[in-house]
Backbone atoms as SQL, in Angstrom:
CREATE TABLE atoms (id INTEGER PRIMARY KEY, chain TEXT, resi INTEGER, resn TEXT, atom TEXT, x REAL, y REAL, z REAL);
INSERT INTO atoms VALUES
  (1, 'A', 1, 'MET', 'N', 67.392, -28.872, 28.928),
  (2, 'A', 1, 'MET', 'CA', 66.624, -30.043, 28.393),
  (3, 'A', 1, 'MET', 'C', 65.136, -30.117, 28.892),
  (4, 'A', 2, 'SER', 'N', 64.886, -29.675, 30.382),
  (5, 'A', 2, 'SER', 'CA', 63.745, -29.840, 30.750),
  (6, 'A', 2, 'SER', 'C', 62.628, -28.827, 29.960),
  (7, 'A', 3, 'THR', 'N', 63.083, -27.791, 29.644),
  (8, 'A', 3, 'THR', 'CA', 62.552, -26.769, 28.821),
  (9, 'A', 3, 'THR', 'C', 62.051, -27.186, 27.571),
  (10, 'A', 4, 'LYS', 'N', 62.896, -28.052, 26.931),
  (11, 'A', 4, 'LYS', 'CA', 62.609, -28.641, 25.613),
  (12, 'A', 4, 'LYS', 'C', 61.457, -29.618, 25.859),
  (13, 'A', 5, 'ALA', 'N', 61.502, -30.493, 26.924),
  (14, 'A', 5, 'ALA', 'CA', 60.422, -31.456, 27.154),
  (15, 'A', 5, 'ALA', 'C', 59.100, -30.696, 27.474),
  (16, 'A', 6, 'THR', 'N', 59.169, -29.555, 28.145),
  (17, 'A', 6, 'THR', 'CA', 58.000, -28.716, 28.444),
  (18, 'A', 6, 'THR', 'C', 57.375, -28.394, 27.159),
  (19, 'A', 7, 'LEU', 'N', 58.133, -27.811, 26.186),
  (20, 'A', 7, 'LEU', 'CA', 57.678, -27.350, 25.017),
  (21, 'A', 7, 'LEU', 'C', 56.887, -28.445, 24.151),
  (22, 'A', 8, 'GLN', 'N', 57.647, -29.524, 24.095),
  (23, 'A', 8, 'GLN', 'CA', 57.049, -30.678, 23.497),
  (24, 'A', 8, 'GLN', 'C', 55.802, -31.155, 24.148),
  (25, 'A', 9, 'TYR', 'N', 55.713, -31.013, 25.401),
  (26, 'A', 9, 'TYR', 'CA', 54.312, -31.325, 26.037),
  (27, 'A', 9, 'TYR', 'C', 53.275, -30.332, 25.694),
  (28, 'A', 10, 'VAL', 'N', 53.453, -29.158, 25.664),
  (29, 'A', 10, 'VAL', 'CA', 52.534, -28.073, 25.401),
  (30, 'A', 10, 'VAL', 'C', 52.157, -28.234, 24.111),
  (31, 'A', 11, 'MET', 'N', 53.057, -28.589, 23.084),
  (32, 'A', 11, 'MET', 'CA', 52.772, -28.877, 21.751),
  (33, 'A', 11, 'MET', 'C', 51.921, -30.173, 21.419),
  (34, 'A', 12, 'GLY', 'N', 51.925, -31.038, 22.460),
  (35, 'A', 12, 'GLY', 'CA', 51.028, -32.335, 22.239),
  (36, 'A', 12, 'GLY', 'C', 51.920, -33.405, 21.910),
  (37, 'A', 13, 'GLU', 'N', 53.164, -33.154, 21.792),
  (38, 'A', 13, 'GLU', 'CA', 54.067, -34.263, 21.270),
  (39, 'A', 13, 'GLU', 'C', 54.670, -35.114, 22.519),
  (40, 'A', 14, 'TYR', 'N', 53.537, -35.822, 23.298),
  (41, 'A', 14, 'TYR', 'CA', 53.912, -36.473, 24.471),
  (42, 'A', 14, 'TYR', 'C', 54.999, -37.556, 24.543),
  (43, 'A', 15, 'ASP', 'N', 54.962, -38.242, 23.255),
  (44, 'A', 15, 'ASP', 'CA', 56.064, -39.386, 23.264),
  (45, 'A', 15, 'ASP', 'C', 57.333, -38.635, 23.246),
  (46, 'A', 16, 'ASP', 'N', 57.654, -37.590, 22.508),
  (47, 'A', 16, 'ASP', 'CA', 58.920, -36.989, 22.363),
  (48, 'A', 16, 'ASP', 'C', 59.228, -36.364, 23.606),
  (49, 'A', 17, 'ALA', 'N', 58.315, -35.872, 24.346),
  (50, 'A', 17, 'ALA', 'CA', 58.499, -35.275, 25.627),
  (51, 'A', 17, 'ALA', 'C', 58.965, -36.422, 26.727),
  (52, 'A', 18, 'LEU', 'N', 58.387, -37.479, 26.588),
  (53, 'A', 18, 'LEU', 'CA', 58.752, -38.544, 27.522),
  (54, 'A', 18, 'LEU', 'C', 60.275, -39.135, 27.241),
  (55, 'A', 19, 'THR', 'N', 60.313, -39.000, 26.016),
  (56, 'A', 19, 'THR', 'CA', 61.860, -39.339, 25.551),
  (57, 'A', 19, 'THR', 'C', 62.812, -38.336, 26.037),
  (58, 'A', 20, 'THR', 'N', 62.605, -37.216, 25.875),
  (59, 'A', 20, 'THR', 'CA', 63.423, -36.335, 26.420),
  (60, 'A', 20, 'THR', 'C', 63.607, -36.285, 28.090),
  (61, 'A', 21, 'LEU', 'N', 62.510, -36.466, 28.495),
  (62, 'A', 21, 'LEU', 'CA', 62.558, -36.394, 30.092),
  (63, 'A', 21, 'LEU', 'C', 63.069, -37.693, 30.457),
  (64, 'A', 22, 'ASN', 'N', 63.038, -38.785, 29.911),
  (65, 'A', 22, 'ASN', 'CA', 63.747, -40.111, 30.366),
  (66, 'A', 22, 'ASN', 'C', 65.296, -39.962, 30.246),
  (67, 'A', 23, 'SER', 'N', 65.728, -39.272, 29.031),
  (68, 'A', 23, 'SER', 'CA', 67.085, -39.079, 28.873),
  (69, 'A', 23, 'SER', 'C', 67.854, -38.204, 29.932),
  (70, 'A', 24, 'ILE', 'N', 66.780, -37.057, 30.336),
  (71, 'A', 24, 'ILE', 'CA', 67.310, -36.211, 31.555),
  (72, 'A', 24, 'ILE', 'C', 67.463, -37.213, 32.676),
  (73, 'A', 25, 'LEU', 'N', 66.538, -37.967, 33.068),
  (74, 'A', 25, 'LEU', 'CA', 66.476, -38.825, 34.232),
  (75, 'A', 25, 'LEU', 'C', 67.610, -39.830, 34.333),
  (76, 'A', 26, 'SER', 'N', 68.051, -40.227, 32.902),
  (77, 'A', 26, 'SER', 'CA', 69.188, -41.201, 32.993),
  (78, 'A', 26, 'SER', 'C', 70.418, -40.609, 33.377),
  (79, 'A', 27, 'LYS', 'N', 70.487, -39.216, 33.390),
  (80, 'A', 27, 'LYS', 'CA', 71.815, -38.638, 33.644),
  (81, 'A', 27, 'LYS', 'C', 71.670, -38.107, 35.246),
  (82, 'A', 28, 'ASP', 'N', 70.500, -37.710, 35.556),
  (83, 'A', 28, 'ASP', 'CA', 70.217, -37.282, 36.956),
  (84, 'A', 28, 'ASP', 'C', 68.769, -37.779, 37.405),
  (85, 'A', 29, 'CYS', 'N', 68.802, -38.976, 38.036),
  (86, 'A', 29, 'CYS', 'CA', 67.678, -39.593, 38.429),
  (87, 'A', 29, 'CYS', 'C', 66.913, -38.744, 39.476),
  (88, 'A', 30, 'CYS', 'N', 67.539, -37.760, 40.234),
  (89, 'A', 30, 'CYS', 'CA', 66.597, -36.921, 41.128),
  (90, 'A', 30, 'CYS', 'C', 66.259, -35.566, 40.646),
  (91, 'A', 31, 'HIS', 'N', 66.141, -35.329, 39.362),
  (92, 'A', 31, 'HIS', 'CA', 65.892, -34.026, 38.698),
  (93, 'A', 31, 'HIS', 'C', 64.541, -33.831, 39.001),
  (94, 'A', 32, 'PHE', 'N', 64.146, -32.951, 39.855),
  (95, 'A', 32, 'PHE', 'CA', 62.885, -32.577, 40.433),
  (96, 'A', 32, 'PHE', 'C', 61.731, -32.350, 39.346),
  (97, 'A', 33, 'LEU', 'N', 62.243, -31.365, 38.363),
  (98, 'A', 33, 'LEU', 'CA', 61.314, -30.803, 37.371),
  (99, 'A', 33, 'LEU', 'C', 61.106, -32.065, 36.411),
  (100, 'A', 34, 'ALA', 'N', 62.140, -32.671, 35.996),
  (101, 'A', 34, 'ALA', 'CA', 61.853, -33.693, 35.057),
  (102, 'A', 34, 'ALA', 'C', 61.015, -34.874, 35.553),
  (103, 'A', 35, 'LEU', 'N', 61.039, -35.170, 36.992),
  (104, 'A', 35, 'LEU', 'CA', 60.298, -36.224, 37.511),
  (105, 'A', 35, 'LEU', 'C', 58.875, -35.564, 37.433),
  (106, 'A', 36, 'MET', 'N', 58.647, -34.198, 37.737),
  (107, 'A', 36, 'MET', 'CA', 57.200, -33.786, 37.837),
  (108, 'A', 36, 'MET', 'C', 56.537, -33.806, 36.492),
  (109, 'A', 37, 'ARG', 'N', 57.524, -33.349, 35.467),
  (110, 'A', 37, 'ARG', 'CA', 56.967, -33.150, 34.148),
  (111, 'A', 37, 'ARG', 'C', 56.639, -34.591, 33.452),
  (112, 'A', 38, 'ARG', 'N', 57.505, -35.572, 33.914),
  (113, 'A', 38, 'ARG', 'CA', 57.215, -37.000, 33.386),
  (114, 'A', 38, 'ARG', 'C', 55.786, -37.472, 33.810),
  (115, 'A', 39, 'SER', 'N', 55.482, -37.209, 35.055),
  (116, 'A', 39, 'SER', 'CA', 54.294, -37.512, 35.669),
  (117, 'A', 39, 'SER', 'C', 53.191, -36.881, 35.095),
  (118, 'A', 40, 'GLN', 'N', 53.332, -35.648, 34.719),
  (119, 'A', 40, 'GLN', 'CA', 52.188, -34.961, 34.010),
  (120, 'A', 40, 'GLN', 'C', 51.936, -35.631, 32.630),
  (121, 'A', 41, 'ALA', 'N', 53.087, -35.864, 31.977),
  (122, 'A', 41, 'ALA', 'CA', 52.981, -36.276, 30.613),
  (123, 'A', 41, 'ALA', 'C', 52.314, -37.743, 30.715),
  (124, 'A', 42, 'TYR', 'N', 52.785, -38.648, 31.583),
  (125, 'A', 42, 'TYR', 'CA', 52.068, -40.033, 31.789),
  (126, 'A', 42, 'TYR', 'C', 50.642, -39.700, 32.070),
  (127, 'A', 43, 'LYS', 'N', 50.268, -38.778, 32.827),
  (128, 'A', 43, 'LYS', 'CA', 48.766, -38.459, 33.139),
  (129, 'A', 43, 'LYS', 'C', 48.116, -38.158, 32.018),
  (130, 'A', 44, 'LYS', 'N', 48.529, -37.513, 31.189),
  (131, 'A', 44, 'LYS', 'CA', 47.974, -37.019, 29.801),
  (132, 'A', 44, 'LYS', 'C', 47.784, -38.018, 28.906),
  (133, 'A', 45, 'VAL', 'N', 48.907, -38.769, 28.703),
  (134, 'A', 45, 'VAL', 'CA', 48.856, -39.870, 27.852),
  (135, 'A', 45, 'VAL', 'C', 47.704, -40.871, 28.203),
  (136, 'A', 46, 'ASN', 'N', 47.769, -41.229, 29.476),
  (137, 'A', 46, 'ASN', 'CA', 46.833, -42.222, 30.113),
  (138, 'A', 46, 'ASN', 'C', 45.270, -41.654, 30.021),
  (139, 'A', 47, 'LEU', 'N', 45.088, -40.319, 30.096),
  (140, 'A', 47, 'LEU', 'CA', 43.675, -39.762, 29.975),
  (141, 'A', 47, 'LEU', 'C', 43.470, -40.002, 28.601),
  (142, 'A', 48, 'GLN', 'N', 44.267, -39.639, 27.680),
  (143, 'A', 48, 'GLN', 'CA', 44.035, -39.687, 26.079),
  (144, 'A', 48, 'GLN', 'C', 43.565, -41.209, 25.830),
  (145, 'A', 49, 'LYS', 'N', 44.475, -42.023, 26.180),
  (146, 'A', 49, 'LYS', 'CA', 44.185, -43.444, 25.942),
  (147, 'A', 49, 'LYS', 'C', 42.851, -43.998, 26.598),
  (148, 'A', 50, 'ASN', 'N', 42.549, -43.539, 27.728),
  (149, 'A', 50, 'ASN', 'CA', 41.231, -44.011, 28.198),
  (150, 'A', 50, 'ASN', 'C', 40.136, -43.424, 27.490),
  (151, 'A', 51, 'LEU', 'N', 40.092, -42.028, 27.143),
  (152, 'A', 51, 'LEU', 'CA', 39.163, -41.457, 26.278),
  (153, 'A', 51, 'LEU', 'C', 38.963, -42.202, 24.765),
  (154, 'A', 52, 'GLU', 'N', 40.025, -42.575, 24.218),
  (155, 'A', 52, 'GLU', 'CA', 39.972, -43.214, 22.944),
  (156, 'A', 52, 'GLU', 'C', 39.335, -44.509, 23.096),
  (157, 'A', 53, 'LYS', 'N', 39.745, -45.430, 24.284),
  (158, 'A', 53, 'LYS', 'CA', 38.977, -46.548, 24.637),
  (159, 'A', 53, 'LYS', 'C', 37.450, -46.396, 24.864),
  (160, 'A', 54, 'GLN', 'N', 37.119, -45.522, 25.595),
  (161, 'A', 54, 'GLN', 'CA', 35.698, -45.030, 25.753),
  (162, 'A', 54, 'GLN', 'C', 34.827, -44.988, 24.557),
  (163, 'A', 55, 'ILE', 'N', 35.516, -44.112, 23.566),
  (164, 'A', 55, 'ILE', 'CA', 34.978, -43.730, 22.227),
  (165, 'A', 55, 'ILE', 'C', 34.801, -45.033, 21.530),
  (166, 'A', 56, 'GLU', 'N', 35.767, -45.923, 21.501),
  (167, 'A', 56, 'GLU', 'CA', 35.697, -47.127, 20.790),
  (168, 'A', 56, 'GLU', 'C', 34.748, -48.033, 21.379),
  (169, 'A', 57, 'GLU', 'N', 34.545, -48.130, 22.552),
  (170, 'A', 57, 'GLU', 'CA', 33.540, -48.798, 23.200),
  (171, 'A', 57, 'GLU', 'C', 32.044, -48.376, 22.757),
  (172, 'A', 58, 'SER', 'N', 31.935, -47.045, 22.833),
  (173, 'A', 58, 'SER', 'CA', 30.638, -46.424, 22.515),
  (174, 'A', 58, 'SER', 'C', 30.418, -46.628, 20.951),
  (175, 'A', 59, 'ASN', 'N', 31.279, -46.538, 20.185),
  (176, 'A', 59, 'ASN', 'CA', 31.133, -47.000, 18.771),
  (177, 'A', 59, 'ASN', 'C', 30.616, -48.472, 18.533),
  (178, 'A', 60, 'GLN', 'N', 31.368, -49.184, 19.260),
  (179, 'A', 60, 'GLN', 'CA', 30.994, -50.670, 19.210),
  (180, 'A', 60, 'GLN', 'C', 29.632, -50.827, 19.742),
  (181, 'A', 61, 'ARG', 'N', 29.088, -50.248, 20.740),
  (182, 'A', 61, 'ARG', 'CA', 27.916, -50.433, 21.290),
  (183, 'A', 61, 'ARG', 'C', 26.704, -49.888, 20.501),
  (184, 'A', 62, 'PHE', 'N', 27.051, -48.719, 19.750),
  (185, 'A', 62, 'PHE', 'CA', 25.922, -48.235, 18.953),
  (186, 'A', 62, 'PHE', 'C', 26.143, -48.442, 17.574),
  (187, 'A', 63, 'GLY', 'N', 27.119, -49.257, 17.032),
  (188, 'A', 63, 'GLY', 'CA', 27.229, -49.753, 15.791),
  (189, 'A', 63, 'GLY', 'C', 27.699, -48.769, 14.812),
  (190, 'A', 64, 'THR', 'N', 27.878, -47.463, 15.032),
  (191, 'A', 64, 'THR', 'CA', 28.515, -46.461, 14.144),
  (192, 'A', 64, 'THR', 'C', 29.481, -45.786, 14.818),
  (193, 'A', 65, 'ASP', 'N', 30.106, -44.579, 13.943),
  (194, 'A', 65, 'ASP', 'CA', 31.045, -43.832, 14.722),
  (195, 'A', 65, 'ASP', 'C', 30.146, -42.733, 15.332),
  (196, 'A', 66, 'PHE', 'N', 29.596, -43.256, 16.402),
  (197, 'A', 66, 'PHE', 'CA', 28.630, -42.249, 17.314),
  (198, 'A', 66, 'PHE', 'C', 29.580, -41.156, 17.872),
  (199, 'A', 67, 'CYS', 'N', 30.727, -41.409, 18.313),
  (200, 'A', 67, 'CYS', 'CA', 31.656, -40.369, 19.027),
  (201, 'A', 67, 'CYS', 'C', 32.819, -40.353, 17.985),
  (202, 'A', 68, 'VAL', 'N', 33.049, -38.973, 17.917),
  (203, 'A', 68, 'VAL', 'CA', 34.327, -38.809, 16.963),
  (204, 'A', 68, 'VAL', 'C', 35.255, -38.150, 17.860),
  (205, 'A', 69, 'LEU', 'N', 36.655, -38.622, 17.952),
  (206, 'A', 69, 'LEU', 'CA', 37.705, -37.900, 18.549),
  (207, 'A', 69, 'LEU', 'C', 38.190, -36.675, 17.655),
  (208, 'A', 70, 'SER', 'N', 38.229, -35.422, 18.058),
  (209, 'A', 70, 'SER', 'CA', 38.475, -34.448, 17.204),
  (210, 'A', 70, 'SER', 'C', 39.962, -34.112, 17.601);
């Protein structure tokens, strides 16, 4: 199952990866790889949300779609 979550993470499917990792951890709360991968996924999601927030703030400040997230 942690391999499935890893593949989901690599493919950019962070929500699916977190769902898979949470199901692993519900069965074994000390699964080291699942804990490590979940931490990585949360960091990636947090960075992505922060970037989107910064782009939105820049667009509001400059009045147009100054920054475009590709």
